[in-house]
N, C-alpha and C positions, 0 to 999 in steps of 0.2 A: 532595640529590634534584634533578634538573632540573625547571625548574617551567614550565608552560604558559602561565601567567599567569591574570587573572580572567575574561578574555574571549575565548572561543572563537567562532569562527564556523563553522558547517558548511556550507563553500560549494557553492553550485551548479556544476552543468557548463554552461556556454552552448552551445547546438547553432545551428547555421543550418537554413535551411529544407528541407535536406536530412537534416537528424538527423547531421551531422558536427560534431566538437567544433570551436568557434570559438577557435583559440588566441588570437588576439588580444584578443577580449573577456575571455576568462579571464585572461589577463596583467593589462590594465587592471583588471579586477575586483579581482583579489588586491591589487592596488596600492590601490585605493579602500577597501577593506577593513582595510588595515592603518593608512591615513591615518584609518580611523574608530575606531580604537581597539583594533582587535582585535590581541591579543597572540600567537594561534596560528590556525591556519586547518586546519579537518578536510577533508579531500580525499576523494571516491570514499567517502563515506557514503551514508547514506539519502537525504539532501538533494540529493544528486550524480547520483541517480537510479543506483545502483551495480549493481542487476542489468542494467543495460543495456549497462554497460562491461566491454570485452573488456581482454585484457591489454595489447593494442597504445594501447588508449586510456587506461589507466593510465599507461602509459610517457610519453604525452604529457602529461597534465596534472601528473604530478609534475616532469616536466621544465621545462614551461612555468611552474609555481608557483615552482620553485625559483629559475628565472631573475628572475622578478618580484618577490621577496621579500628574496633574498639573507640578509643575516644580520639583518633588520630583524623577524623573527617567526620562529617554529617551525611547521613541517608536520607534521602527522599523518596518517596514511593510513589511512584505511578499510579493512581488507584480510581482516576475518570474513565469512565466509559458512557455508552449512550444511554443508560438507565442510573436515574440518580439514585434508586433503591438501591441497586449493586455497587454504583460508587460509597455507598455510604457504610456498606457491608465491609468494601475492601479499603476503606479507610479505617474502620474502626479495627481491623486487624493489623492494620499497619502500627496505629498507635497502639496496641495491645503488644506488639512486638519491637517495640521501640525504636520506630523511625523517629527522624527529627524533623519531618515535615511530608507533605504530600504534593505532588503535581496533579492538577485536574484539568484535563483537554476539554475544551469546546465539546459538548455531545457530538457526536457525529451521525452519519444517517439519518436520524429524525429531523435533523435541521430545524430547531425551535426558534423562535422569534427573541429579540433581543432581552424580552421581559422574562421568557423561559429561560435563557442563558442566567439571567440574574437570579431567577428563583432557585436554579437548579444549585448555583455556588452558595446561594444562602441556606439551602436545606443541607448541605455538606458541611459548611462552617459551624451550623448550629449543631453539629453531632459529635464534633472534635476540638481538642483545644491545639492542635498541630496548626503550624504555620502554612498558608495556601499559597503555591506558586500557580498561576493561572497560565495554562498555554495556550495560545492563540495560534493556529494552524489551520486557515481556512481552505488551503490546497488540498489537506486529508479529510478535513470534517466538513466540507460544504458550506459553511457558515464563518463569516467573520465577527469576532467580539467588537463592535466599533466601539468609538472612544468614549461616547459618551456614557456606554456601558461598562466600559474600564473604570472610569471615573467613579462611576456608583460603586464597582466591586471596590476599591480603593477607600472611599470615603464611609460608604454607609456596610459593608462587609469585612472590610480591612484585610483583604487579601495581603500578604507579605511581599511576594514578588511576580512578577511575568516573564514567561519566557515566550519571546516574540519571534514566530517563523512564519510572519504574514507574507514577506516577500515583495514588501514596497516598502523602501526606505523612506520615501516623504511620508509616508504614513505613520513610519517607526520615530522620525525625527519631531513629529506633532505631538506623540506620543510622551517621547521624553520631556519636550517643553512643557507638556500639558500636565504631568504627573510625577515625573522624573525626580521629584525632591519628596515624594511621599511612599514611593513604592522601588524596590530594588527591580530594576529592567533587565534581562539578558538577552542578547542576540541569541536566536534559536537557530543560526544560520552560520557554520564556520565563515564562509567567505566573507560575512558583512562584519564580523567580530571587531576589525581594526574601525570600520565607520562607526561603528554601534558605541565602541569605547570613546572614541574620539568626541563622540557627539553627547558623552556624560552618562552612558549605560555601565554598570557595575562590570559585566563579563560576557561571559557564554557559556551555554551548556550545550556542549559539543560532543559531536562523533568523532572527530579526528584526533580529539586529544587519546584515544586509544592508542596510538601512535606515534604522535608528536605532541605531546602535552607539556614538555619542557619548552618546546619552541613558542607553543600557543602562551604558555603563563609570561615567558619573558617578552613575548609582543606587549601583551596587555600591560606589563610593568612599564616599559617603554614609552606606551602612551600615555599613560597615567602620570609618570615623571615628565613628559614633554620633551624625551628622545625621538621625536619624530621620525628623523633618518633611519634610526636602527630599527623602529616599530615597522617602515615601510619597506626594508629590505628583507625583513623575515616575512611579513605579510605576502610579498610579492614571491618570495621562495616558496610557500605554502599553498599558492592558488591552483596549481595543477592536482596538488593531491585532495584539496577541497573538492575540486571539479569530480575527480574520478570516483570517491566514495559515495558520490550520489549518481555515478553515469547510470547503472543500473539500480534496480530497486533496493533499499537497504533494507536490513545491514547486510545485504549480499556482500557487497565490497569490503567491508570494514572487517567482517569475518575471515573474509579471505586473507586479506594482507595481514591480518593479526596470525591466522595458521601459518602462514610463509614464513613469517619474522619473529613470530614469539613462541608461541604453543598452539596444537591444534584444538580451536573451539567448535570445529563441527559445522556443519552445513547450518542455514536455516532453515524453519518447517515450513511446510506449503501452508499458502500459496506462494511465498516467495522461495526462488529456485537459487541455484549455486551460479556464480556469474560465469561469463565466456572466458575462454582462454584468452583471448585476446585483451581483454580489462585486467586481467590476474597479472599477464607480463606487463601492461601497464603501470599497475599499481607498484609493484616489486620494483621495476626500472627506476620510478621517481623516489620511492622511499630511500632507496639506495644514494641516489642523488642530494637528498634533504640530508641524510646521516653523513 
């Protein structure tokens, strides 16, 4: 089974003042994330503001990232939408442009049945040879992929991995116990990464890794090597930044702190708005403490 590594970053999409993708900044961002220990990047996902990205935008993002990364990391394209037909179209584009995998979110807004979710993944799987990461985030989609359905996705459709942003760690522990030996499970919540890895998950699909990738990578390594004291110390030092980057709608906070500490990546596109001055100051102050 192809591996995506232990640290995956859900990459933002940099925009200029006119809301156009800034390809030069995106290229440098991909290089920065790999330098900071990300082993794979998720492109055109939630953090990338996927609802605002056209097919042409996606093509630009995939080709830019491929040029930046080369063979230094895997690239996973977020191709899931609430439309199975559109998800297949985006998946074929991702495969044609050399992506290493796809991430499929539970269909949102339409709120399908568990059987509908299963058939959605099956149709996409039948259209591609790329490994599939299932993205379970009921807080955004309105529908949980239940454990029985996940088991069928693993056993019948052979999904490759799961990004778990369910927000219920008891559910996540049952999931790891049930199918953790058959599928690669990732935390979809930075604040829970330590707990996930301690209970047997592979790693995290992270937003915070835009600014603290090295620290997260070290923490995961310490957990996996049994050096729990060091892992707990790093985890504790990062909890405030994990909280702040989701205190207002994402990706507003992570774009703000990136622009303050690295390079201007632009504001998010509507309906997401720039963050408050108070949060901007808190982010910068906490980042300086970590550094």
